[in-house]
VOVO-382190 format. One line per 5 residues: number of its first residue (from 1); their letters; for each residue x, y, z of C-alpha. Coordinates in nm, 2 decimals. Each point is the difference from the previous one (the first is absolute). Last residue first. Layout:
N
NUM = a = X Y Z | ...
END
This chain:
621
621 = xxxxx = 10.23 12.62 -4.48 | -0.17 0.30 -0.16 | -0.37 0.01 0.10 | 0.02 0.29 0.24 | 0.19 0.20 -0.27
616 = xxxxx = -0.32 0.02 -0.20 | -0.16 0.23 0.25 | -0.32 -0.10 0.17 | -0.26 0.27 -0.09 | -0.18 -0.19 -0.27
611 = xxxxx = -0.34 0.02 0.17 | -0.02 -0.38 0.01 | 0.34 -0.02 0.14 | -0.10 0.24 0.28 | -0.30 -0.22 0.09
606 = xxxxx = 0.19 -0.33 -0.02 | 0.28 0.14 0.20 | -0.23 0.12 0.27 | -0.18 -0.34 0.01 | 0.34 -0.18 0.04
601 = xxxxx = 0.12 0.24 0.28 | -0.33 -0.03 0.19 | 0.02 -0.38 -0.02 | 0.36 -0.01 0.12 | -0.04 0.24 0.28
596 = xxxxx = 0.37 0.08 0.07 | -0.07 0.35 0.11 | -0.16 0.10 -0.33 | 0.29 0.22 -0.10 | 0.25 -0.27 0.11
591 = xxxxx = -0.17 -0.26 -0.22 | 0.00 0.22 -0.31 | 0.37 0.10 0.05 | 0.10 -0.37 0.04 | -0.18 -0.08 -0.33
586 = xxxxx = 0.17 0.29 -0.17 | 0.34 -0.13 0.10 | -0.07 -0.36 -0.06 | -0.11 0.05 -0.36 | -0.36 0.04 -0.10
581 = xxxxx = -0.20 -0.29 -0.16 | -0.28 0.04 0.25 | -0.04 -0.36 0.12 | 0.37 -0.11 -0.01 | 0.12 0.33 0.14
576 = xxxxx = -0.24 -0.01 0.28 | 0.10 -0.35 0.09 | 0.37 0.09 -0.01 | -0.07 0.30 0.23 | -0.21 -0.22 0.23
571 = xxxxx = 0.29 -0.24 0.04 | 0.24 0.28 0.08 | -0.24 0.13 0.26 | -0.03 -0.35 0.16 | 0.38 -0.02 0.02
566 = xxxxx = 0.03 0.35 0.15 | -0.25 -0.07 0.28 | -0.36 0.10 -0.03 | -0.20 0.25 0.22 | -0.37 -0.03 -0.07
561 = xxxxx = -0.27 0.26 -0.08 | -0.30 -0.21 -0.06 | -0.16 0.00 -0.34 | -0.07 -0.37 0.00 | -0.28 0.04 0.11
556 = xxxxx = -0.18 0.34 0.01 | 0.12 0.23 0.29 | -0.29 0.15 0.20 | 0.06 -0.21 0.30 | 0.35 -0.14 0.03
551 = xxxxx = 0.18 -0.23 -0.24 | 0.28 -0.17 0.18 | 0.33 0.16 0.11 | 0.35 -0.13 0.01 | 0.27 -0.20 -0.18
546 = xxxxx = -0.22 -0.08 -0.30 | 0.12 -0.31 -0.18 | 0.00 0.02 -0.38 | -0.13 -0.32 -0.16 | 0.26 -0.23 -0.15
541 = xxxxx = 0.03 0.02 -0.38 | -0.10 -0.27 -0.04 | -0.32 -0.19 0.08 | -0.34 0.12 0.10 | -0.02 -0.13 0.35
536 = xxxxx = 0.36 -0.11 0.03 | 0.06 -0.33 0.16 | 0.06 -0.13 0.36 | -0.18 -0.32 0.09 | -0.08 -0.08 0.36
531 = xxxxx = -0.33 0.17 0.10 | -0.23 -0.24 -0.20 | 0.15 -0.29 -0.19 | -0.15 -0.29 0.21 | -0.34 0.19 0.04
526 = xxxxx = -0.05 0.01 -0.38 | 0.04 -0.38 -0.02 | -0.25 -0.05 0.29 | -0.25 0.23 -0.16 | -0.03 0.35 0.13
521 = xxxxx = -0.35 0.11 0.10 | -0.19 0.24 -0.23 | -0.05 0.38 -0.04 | -0.09 0.18 -0.32 | 0.04 0.38 -0.02
516 = xxxxx = -0.15 0.20 -0.29 | 0.13 0.36 -0.04 | -0.10 0.31 -0.20 | 0.12 0.36 -0.01 | 0.34 -0.06 0.18
511 = xxxxx = 0.23 0.30 0.02 | 0.31 0.13 -0.18 | 0.25 0.28 0.05 | 0.06 0.37 -0.06 | -0.37 0.08 -0.02
506 = xxxxx = -0.19 -0.31 -0.06 | 0.10 -0.25 -0.28 | -0.23 -0.31 -0.02 | 0.03 -0.35 0.15 | -0.24 -0.29 -0.07
501 = xxxxx = 0.08 -0.28 0.25 | -0.08 -0.37 0.00 | 0.10 -0.16 0.33 | 0.05 -0.37 0.08 | 0.05 -0.12 0.35
496 = xxxxx = 0.11 -0.32 0.17 | -0.04 -0.04 0.38 | 0.22 -0.16 0.27 | -0.18 -0.03 0.33 | 0.20 0.14 0.30
491 = xxxxx = 0.08 -0.30 0.22 | -0.17 -0.01 0.34 | -0.31 0.15 -0.17 | -0.18 0.30 0.14 | 0.04 0.20 -0.32
486 = xxxxx = 0.25 0.25 0.13 | 0.21 -0.03 -0.32 | -0.12 -0.14 -0.33 | 0.32 -0.10 -0.18 | 0.04 0.09 -0.36
481 = xxxxx = 0.07 -0.17 -0.33 | 0.01 0.12 -0.36 | -0.18 0.13 -0.31 | 0.03 0.33 -0.18 | -0.19 0.11 -0.31
476 = xxxxx = 0.06 0.31 -0.20 | -0.19 0.25 -0.21 | 0.17 0.34 -0.06 | -0.18 0.30 -0.14 | 0.03 0.33 -0.18
471 = xxxxx = 0.36 0.01 -0.11 | -0.04 -0.37 -0.10 | 0.10 -0.33 0.15 | -0.24 -0.29 -0.01 | 0.06 -0.36 0.11
466 = xxxxx = 0.27 0.05 0.27 | 0.01 -0.34 0.17 | 0.14 -0.05 0.35 | 0.06 -0.32 0.19 | 0.08 0.09 0.37
461 = xxxxx = 0.16 -0.27 0.21 | 0.30 0.23 0.09 | -0.24 0.26 0.14 | -0.12 -0.24 0.27 | -0.28 0.20 0.15
456 = xxxxx = -0.07 0.06 0.37 | -0.36 0.06 0.08 | -0.25 0.16 0.24 | -0.35 -0.11 -0.06 | -0.23 0.22 -0.21
451 = xxxxx = -0.17 0.30 0.18 | 0.26 0.25 -0.13 | -0.05 -0.13 -0.36 | -0.38 0.08 0.04 | 0.07 0.36 0.11
446 = xxxxx = 0.26 0.02 -0.28 | -0.27 -0.09 -0.26 | -0.28 0.21 0.14 | 0.22 0.31 0.02 | 0.15 -0.06 -0.35
441 = xxxxx = -0.35 -0.01 -0.16 | -0.22 -0.29 -0.07 | 0.02 -0.34 0.18 | -0.22 -0.25 -0.19 | -0.17 -0.23 0.25
436 = xxxxx = -0.31 0.21 0.00 | -0.03 0.01 -0.37 | 0.02 -0.38 -0.02 | -0.27 -0.03 0.26 | -0.23 0.23 -0.19
431 = xxxxx = 0.06 -0.18 -0.32 | -0.09 -0.34 0.16 | 0.21 -0.27 -0.18 | 0.27 -0.05 0.26 | 0.15 -0.35 -0.04
426 = xxxxx = 0.13 0.00 -0.36 | 0.08 0.38 0.04 | 0.24 -0.07 0.28 | -0.05 0.30 0.22 | 0.13 -0.16 0.33
421 = xxxxx = -0.05 0.26 0.28 | -0.12 -0.25 0.27 | 0.23 -0.28 -0.14 | 0.31 0.20 0.07 | -0.02 -0.03 0.38
416 = xxxxx = -0.12 -0.36 -0.03 | 0.31 -0.12 -0.18 | 0.05 -0.31 0.21 | 0.34 -0.15 0.07 | 0.03 -0.36 -0.15
411 = xxxxx = 0.10 -0.25 0.27 | -0.27 -0.26 -0.09 | -0.18 0.07 -0.32 | -0.35 0.13 0.05 | 0.08 0.35 -0.11
406 = xxxxx = 0.13 -0.14 -0.33 | 0.35 -0.11 -0.09 | -0.05 -0.21 -0.32 | -0.02 0.30 -0.23 | 0.13 0.31 0.19
401 = xxxxx = -0.26 0.18 0.22 | -0.15 0.31 -0.17 | 0.00 0.37 0.06 | -0.10 0.32 -0.18 | 0.04 0.37 0.09
396 = xxxxx = -0.10 0.31 -0.19 | 0.15 0.35 -0.03 | -0.09 0.31 -0.21 | 0.19 0.33 0.01 | -0.18 0.33 -0.03
391 = xxxxx = 0.25 0.21 0.20 | 0.28 -0.20 -0.15 | 0.19 -0.23 0.23 | 0.36 0.01 0.12 | -0.04 0.33 0.19
386 = xxxxx = -0.26 -0.16 0.23 | 0.26 -0.28 0.06 | 0.14 0.22 0.28 | -0.30 -0.13 0.21 | 0.14 -0.35 0.02
381 = xxxxx = 0.11 0.02 0.36 | 0.08 -0.34 0.15 | 0.28 -0.04 -0.26 | 0.02 -0.26 -0.28 | -0.19 0.22 -0.24
376 = xxxxx = 0.26 0.29 0.04 | 0.29 -0.21 -0.12 | -0.23 -0.17 -0.24 | -0.07 0.32 -0.20 | 0.37 0.12 0.02
371 = xxxxx = 0.14 -0.31 -0.15 | -0.28 -0.05 -0.25 | 0.03 0.36 -0.15 | 0.38 -0.01 -0.02 | 0.00 -0.32 -0.19
366 = xxxxx = -0.28 0.08 -0.23 | 0.16 0.33 -0.10 | 0.34 -0.16 -0.05 | -0.14 -0.27 -0.22 | -0.22 0.23 -0.22
361 = xxxxx = 0.28 0.08 -0.25 | 0.03 -0.38 -0.07 | -0.33 0.00 -0.17 | -0.23 -0.30 0.00 | 0.18 -0.11 0.31
356 = xxxxx = -0.04 -0.35 0.13 | 0.14 -0.10 0.34 | 0.05 -0.34 0.17 | 0.08 -0.16 -0.33 | -0.11 -0.34 -0.13
351 = xxxxx = 0.25 -0.18 -0.23 | -0.06 0.05 -0.37 | -0.23 -0.25 -0.17 | 0.18 -0.29 -0.17 | 0.03 -0.04 -0.37
346 = xxxxx = -0.01 -0.33 -0.17 | 0.14 -0.01 -0.35 | -0.18 -0.03 -0.33 | -0.30 0.21 0.08 | -0.29 -0.02 -0.23
341 = xxxxx = -0.27 0.04 0.27 | -0.22 -0.31 0.02 | -0.23 -0.22 -0.21 | 0.09 -0.36 0.08 | 0.19 -0.21 -0.25
336 = xxxxx = -0.21 -0.24 -0.19 | -0.04 -0.33 0.19 | 0.18 -0.33 -0.07 | -0.22 -0.31 0.05 | 0.09 -0.27 0.26
331 = xxxxx = -0.30 0.08 0.22 | 0.10 0.36 0.02 | 0.35 0.13 -0.11 | 0.12 0.36 0.02 | -0.12 0.09 0.36
326 = xxxxx = 0.17 0.33 0.11 | -0.33 0.16 0.11 | -0.09 -0.29 0.24 | -0.32 0.08 0.18 | -0.16 0.23 -0.25
321 = xxxxx = 0.18 -0.21 -0.26 | -0.21 -0.31 0.08 | -0.33 0.19 -0.02 | 0.10 0.15 -0.34 | 0.11 -0.34 -0.14
316 = xxxxx = -0.35 -0.14 0.09 | -0.18 0.30 -0.15 | 0.21 -0.03 -0.32 | -0.08 -0.38 -0.03 | -0.37 0.02 -0.02
311 = xxxxx = -0.27 -0.20 0.18 | 0.17 0.01 0.34 | -0.17 -0.20 0.28 | 0.14 -0.33 -0.13 | 0.35 0.10 0.12
306 = xxxxx = -0.13 0.02 0.36 | -0.07 -0.37 0.01 | 0.38 -0.08 -0.02 | 0.14 -0.21 -0.28 | 0.21 0.29 -0.15
301 = xxxxx = 0.17 0.23 0.26 | 0.36 0.00 -0.12 | 0.21 0.31 0.06 | 0.33 0.11 -0.15 | 0.14 0.36 0.07
296 = xxxxx = -0.09 0.02 0.37 | 0.20 0.27 0.19 | -0.19 -0.06 0.32 | -0.17 0.31 0.14 | -0.34 -0.14 -0.03
291 = xxxxx = -0.02 -0.36 0.13 | -0.27 0.07 0.26 | -0.22 0.12 -0.29 | 0.01 -0.35 -0.16 | -0.32 -0.11 0.18
286 = xxxxx = -0.17 0.28 -0.18 | 0.02 -0.22 -0.31 | -0.30 -0.19 0.13 | -0.07 -0.38 -0.01 | 0.33 -0.15 0.07
281 = xxxxx = -0.04 -0.38 0.00 | 0.34 -0.11 -0.15 | 0.10 -0.10 -0.35 | 0.25 0.28 -0.05 | 0.19 0.18 0.28
276 = xxxxx = 0.33 0.06 -0.19 | 0.21 0.30 0.12 | 0.31 0.13 -0.16 | 0.16 0.32 0.12 | 0.05 -0.06 0.38
271 = xxxxx = 0.28 0.23 0.12 | -0.17 0.13 0.31 | -0.08 -0.34 0.15 | -0.06 0.08 0.37 | -0.09 0.36 -0.04
266 = xxxxx = -0.24 -0.06 -0.29 | -0.14 -0.30 0.19 | -0.11 0.20 0.30 | -0.37 0.00 -0.08 | -0.03 -0.37 -0.08
261 = xxxxx = -0.34 -0.05 0.18 | -0.18 0.13 -0.31 | 0.10 -0.30 -0.20 | -0.32 -0.21 -0.01 | -0.10 -0.31 -0.20
256 = xxxxx = 0.31 -0.20 -0.05 | -0.07 -0.35 -0.14 | 0.37 -0.07 -0.04 | 0.02 -0.05 -0.37 | 0.28 0.24 -0.10
251 = xxxxx = 0.18 0.19 0.27 | 0.31 0.07 -0.20 | 0.23 0.27 0.14 | 0.27 0.19 -0.18 | 0.24 0.27 0.12
246 = xxxxx = 0.11 -0.12 0.35 | 0.26 0.24 0.15 | -0.14 -0.07 0.35 | 0.11 -0.37 -0.03 | 0.05 -0.14 0.36
241 = xxxxx = -0.19 0.22 0.25 | -0.25 0.16 -0.23 | -0.07 -0.33 -0.19 | -0.05 -0.19 0.33 | -0.23 0.28 0.12
236 = xxxxx = -0.20 -0.01 -0.33 | -0.04 -0.38 0.04 | -0.12 0.03 0.36 | -0.26 0.26 -0.12 | -0.13 -0.24 -0.26
231 = xxxxx = -0.03 -0.28 0.25 | -0.19 0.21 0.26 | -0.22 0.14 -0.28 | -0.12 -0.34 -0.11 | -0.02 0.02 -0.38
226 = xxxxx = 0.36 -0.11 -0.01 | -0.08 -0.36 0.10 | 0.25 -0.15 0.23 | -0.19 -0.30 0.16 | 0.27 -0.24 0.11
221 = xxxxx = 0.08 -0.36 -0.09 | 0.01 0.09 -0.37 | 0.26 0.27 0.06 | 0.31 -0.17 -0.14 | -0.19 -0.14 -0.29
216 = xxxxx = -0.11 0.36 -0.10 | -0.38 0.01 -0.04 | -0.04 0.30 0.24 | 0.22 0.22 -0.22 | -0.21 -0.04 -0.31
211 = xxxxx = 0.24 0.23 -0.19 | 0.24 0.16 0.26 | 0.28 0.08 -0.25 | 0.25 0.25 0.14 | 0.21 0.21 -0.24
206 = xxxxx = 0.32 0.18 0.06 | 0.11 -0.09 -0.36 | 0.33 -0.16 0.10 | -0.11 -0.08 0.36 | -0.29 -0.22 -0.12
201 = xxxxx = -0.21 -0.09 0.30 | -0.22 -0.31 0.01 | 0.23 -0.21 0.22 | 0.05 0.30 0.23 | -0.38 0.02 0.02
196 = xxxxx = -0.03 -0.36 0.11 | 0.26 0.04 0.27 | -0.17 0.32 0.13 | -0.33 -0.18 0.01 | 0.14 -0.27 0.22
191 = xxxxx = 0.15 0.27 0.23 | -0.34 0.16 0.03 | -0.16 -0.33 0.09 | 0.25 -0.05 0.28 | -0.04 0.35 0.12
186 = xxxxx = -0.38 -0.06 0.03 | -0.26 0.16 -0.22 | -0.31 -0.18 0.12 | -0.23 -0.03 -0.30 | -0.38 -0.06 0.03
181 = xxxxx = -0.14 -0.27 -0.23 | -0.18 0.04 -0.33 | -0.36 -0.08 -0.10 | -0.24 -0.19 -0.22 | -0.07 -0.36 0.11
176 = xxxxx = 0.08 -0.34 -0.15 | -0.05 -0.34 0.17 | 0.17 -0.30 -0.14 | -0.08 -0.35 0.13 | 0.22 -0.27 -0.14
171 = xxxxx = -0.17 -0.34 -0.05 | 0.05 -0.29 0.22 | 0.15 -0.34 -0.09 | 0.32 0.04 0.20 | 0.20 0.07 -0.32
166 = xxxxx = -0.21 0.31 -0.07 | -0.26 0.03 -0.28 | -0.04 0.35 -0.14 | -0.35 0.12 -0.09 | -0.12 0.08 0.35
161 = xxxxx = 0.04 0.37 -0.07 | 0.17 0.04 -0.34 | -0.26 0.26 -0.11 | 0.11 0.24 0.28 | 0.36 -0.05 -0.11
156 = xxxxx = -0.10 0.10 -0.35 | -0.18 0.31 0.13 | 0.30 0.10 0.21 | 0.23 -0.03 -0.30 | -0.24 0.20 -0.22
151 = xxxxx = -0.03 0.26 0.27 | 0.38 0.06 0.03 | 0.21 0.09 0.30 | 0.02 -0.33 0.19 | 0.02 -0.05 0.38
146 = xxxxx = 0.10 -0.29 0.23 | -0.16 -0.20 0.28 | 0.05 -0.36 0.12 | -0.23 -0.14 0.26 | 0.07 -0.27 0.26
141 = xxxxx = 0.12 0.24 0.27 | 0.07 0.33 -0.18 | 0.26 -0.06 -0.28 | 0.13 0.29 -0.21 | 0.10 0.07 -0.36
136 = xxxxx = 0.03 0.37 -0.05 | -0.04 -0.01 -0.38 | -0.10 -0.29 -0.22 | 0.11 0.08 -0.36 | -0.20 -0.20 -0.26
131 = xxxxx = 0.02 0.10 -0.37 | -0.30 -0.12 -0.20 | 0.08 -0.27 -0.26 | -0.02 -0.20 0.22 | -0.20 0.01 0.32
126 = xxxxx = -0.03 -0.37 0.06 | 0.37 -0.08 -0.05 | 0.09 0.30 0.22 | -0.24 -0.10 0.27 | 0.16 -0.35 0.03
121 = xxxxx = 0.35 0.15 -0.01 | -0.10 0.25 0.28 | -0.16 -0.27 0.21 | 0.30 -0.24 -0.03 | 0.26 0.27 0.07
116 = xxxxx = -0.19 0.10 0.31 | -0.01 -0.35 0.14 | -0.33 -0.16 0.09 | -0.19 -0.04 0.33 | 0.00 0.38 0.05
111 = xxxxx = -0.27 0.04 -0.26 | -0.28 -0.09 0.24 | -0.20 0.30 -0.12 | 0.17 0.17 -0.30 | -0.07 0.38 0.02
106 = xxxxx = 0.07 0.24 -0.29 | -0.02 0.38 0.07 | -0.06 0.21 -0.30 | 0.14 0.33 -0.13 | -0.17 0.18 -0.29
101 = xxxxx = -0.03 0.31 0.22 | -0.37 0.07 -0.09 | -0.10 -0.36 0.02 | -0.14 -0.21 -0.28 | -0.28 -0.22 0.12
96 = xxxxx = 0.04 -0.38 0.04 | -0.32 -0.20 -0.04 | -0.06 -0.27 0.25 | 0.06 -0.36 -0.09 | -0.21 -0.31 -0.08
91 = xxxxx = 0.04 0.04 -0.37 | -0.18 0.34 0.03 | -0.28 -0.07 0.24 | -0.36 0.08 -0.10 | -0.14 0.30 0.19
86 = xxxxx = -0.20 -0.06 0.32 | -0.39 -0.01 -0.02 | -0.04 -0.32 0.20 | 0.31 -0.06 0.21 | 0.30 -0.19 -0.11
81 = xxxxx = 0.03 -0.28 -0.25 | -0.29 -0.17 -0.17 | -0.11 -0.37 0.01 | -0.23 -0.16 -0.25 | -0.31 0.07 -0.20
76 = xxxxx = -0.26 -0.07 0.28 | -0.21 0.31 -0.07 | 0.07 0.14 0.34 | 0.37 0.01 -0.05 | 0.22 -0.23 0.19
71 = xxxxx = 0.28 0.12 0.22 | 0.36 -0.12 0.03 | 0.25 0.15 0.24 | -0.01 -0.28 0.25 | 0.01 -0.27 -0.27
66 = xxxxx = 0.35 -0.13 0.09 | 0.18 -0.30 -0.13 | 0.26 0.20 -0.19 | -0.03 0.37 0.07 | -0.20 0.21 -0.25
61 = xxxxx = 0.12 0.34 -0.11 | -0.12 0.36 0.09 | 0.24 0.04 0.29 | -0.04 0.36 0.09 | 0.29 0.24 0.03
56 = xxxxx = -0.13 0.35 0.08 | -0.04 0.33 -0.18 | -0.14 -0.10 -0.34 | -0.22 -0.27 0.14 | -0.14 0.24 0.26
51 = xxxxx = -0.07 0.26 -0.27 | -0.20 -0.27 -0.20 | -0.17 -0.13 0.32 | -0.13 0.35 0.09 | -0.12 0.06 -0.36
46 = xxxxx = -0.18 -0.34 -0.02 | -0.17 0.02 0.34 | -0.36 0.06 -0.14 | -0.22 0.02 0.31 | -0.29 -0.25 -0.01
41 = xxxxx = -0.33 0.12 -0.14 | -0.11 -0.32 -0.18 | -0.14 -0.15 0.31 | -0.16 0.25 0.23 | 0.22 0.19 0.24
36 = xxxxx = 0.08 -0.14 0.34 | -0.14 0.19 0.29 | 0.23 0.26 0.18 | -0.17 0.30 -0.16 | -0.33 -0.12 0.14
31 = xxxxx = -0.32 0.01 -0.19 | -0.14 -0.33 0.12 | -0.08 -0.28 -0.25 | -0.34 -0.16 0.05 | -0.01 -0.37 0.10
26 = xxxxx = -0.11 -0.23 -0.28 | 0.31 -0.21 0.00 | 0.00 -0.02 0.37 | -0.35 -0.16 0.00 | 0.10 -0.27 -0.23
21 = xxxxx = 0.30 -0.08 0.21 | -0.21 0.00 0.31 | -0.23 -0.25 -0.16 | 0.28 -0.23 -0.05 | 0.12 0.06 0.35
16 = xxxxx = -0.34 -0.09 0.13 | -0.01 -0.31 -0.20 | 0.33 -0.11 0.16 | -0.13 0.09 0.34 | -0.30 -0.22 -0.06
11 = xxxxx = 0.21 -0.29 -0.11 | 0.21 0.03 0.31 | -0.31 0.00 0.21 | -0.13 -0.30 -0.17 | 0.32 -0.18 0.06
6 = xxxxx = 0.01 0.12 0.36 | -0.35 -0.13 0.07 | 0.08 -0.32 -0.17 | 0.30 -0.04 0.22 | -0.19 0.10 0.31
1 = x = -0.27 -0.25 -0.08
END
């Protein structure tokens, strides 16, 4: 009874489950985002699987005796590989894509079980007729890795995956990836490179051939590709240290892409005349800008992507000659001579001079004027300079920090005092502000000069240029160094100044009608030479030295009555004779009658000579 009861009960439960299945099929689907989608709306994974197959190594083949990877389609037409919707495999291997660098890493899992010579010979036989150069051969655990520098070679190796039967009965696995290793430039590697470069150097022609440098048999165990900046810089250092007189360099076929890190190459290889960088990866001719300054006469660029940018040859040649004006041979073809000045011999510019005089007669005037002006300017009382400026004189001030030594640079003294009255027209655009900063009239000018910091000028640092010299006007520029005294600094700051002066005759002397003063800090090079060099301000003859007296109020500079010694008087007589054309006797008489005021004597002579009252005997020498 119990058994029967249990059996009937089991049958009842079975019927109930059958009914439950029928009921479940008819249940209403809930609108829930986590519910499964209806059949036929499954997500299409084909794109995701395709990218996955291109990036990762997936075993698409069948293993003997295994059906784990097999799936049957719903129509019963046999097994299929992979997931439903995935792309068809390409001979059981992933597709190799060409990388930007054209370098590829080759990995041989379990390759350590065989000798290196055996593996290389086996791969050489299978790769023929393609050249095969394994570079940077290394063993990591059971895996062998090396690099190749050609896409066709890498593609062929990729196709040989599991196609080579090994002596142990297994097939050789070959994995190919795009990429290059990092380079550690050790002293040992640099010495090895030096030996290889010595082998490739021709001392007779001073030429170094670095064609496909990374593929040299003596460097195959290392990665010394020149497109790596650390390797290229090491090569340049070796050249600079051992063969600085190098004249020809061949960098053909090194996959070089950039050169802008070679900024110092013109200094390290200054005699380089022949440069071949053909069949590399240079995309823009601007990469050659860092080589400007080299005396290149023979250049090879063909085989680089940048050459395809130029549709016409003249434009290509023009771009090259902008950087290498002496280039006479491009890509193995002789170029027409460049358009230049028809000068057979090279002529050098004259050496720079501290003083330029457009008229030698103005030298003495300028000398005396500057000496007496700065003698007063470097005192605490600058009021006597009222006689040095015209009643309607104009004065303006500008300032600027030297390039590379701004206000924020550590240790640079500030120019705040001068910044307040800076009338730089590029910075002050407001007309009213410009007018306010312009000092007008000799009272306003000298009042402003009196407020300026006290100074001590290095008269021997002055560079003077007399640009205009006429009876009506002198225009000169004077530049030099001065110390700013009582500035609050422990060490008086060293300044650089540049004055432009327009000087006109006034009474028995001269005065300034217009002046622009520019103030800046001294650069380190200028500071080294300041206050230690003794040279003449305007050149020979030496300036007359006044024994006593400075210009006082009411006396125009340089019309001061000074007492000169006999040697100075004799020099002034010679100078007067040279400028007036009179003999020494009449020149002496002219100076004595004007109380040795040279400018007054010269002006008096010019006036009397114009009237024709100077006797002829005054010109007899």
